[in-house]
C-alpha positions, 0 to 999 in steps of 0.5 A: 725844120719846123716853124716856131710857135707863137701863142695868142690869147684871144681875150687880150684883144678888144676886137676881132680885127685887132686879133686877126691883124696880130695873128697875120703879123706873126704868121707873116714872120714865119710863126705857127700861131696857136690861139687860146680862146679863154684862160688867163694870159698871165699864166705860164704857158708850159703849165697851161699846155701840161693841163691841156694834155692832162685833161685830154689824157684823162678823157681817153 
């Protein structure tokens, strides 16, 4: 059985320490944590993932 995924936007945190604490919290709960370095956290995650895949596919 695979781990569930939790998505974090790094720009939602005011410091690196706050980000690392949140990341560790979710990892300790058994989540695989994926971090987005930029973008808007209020976007629908499915639309964001589709855009990432589409951009990757177009660059092949």
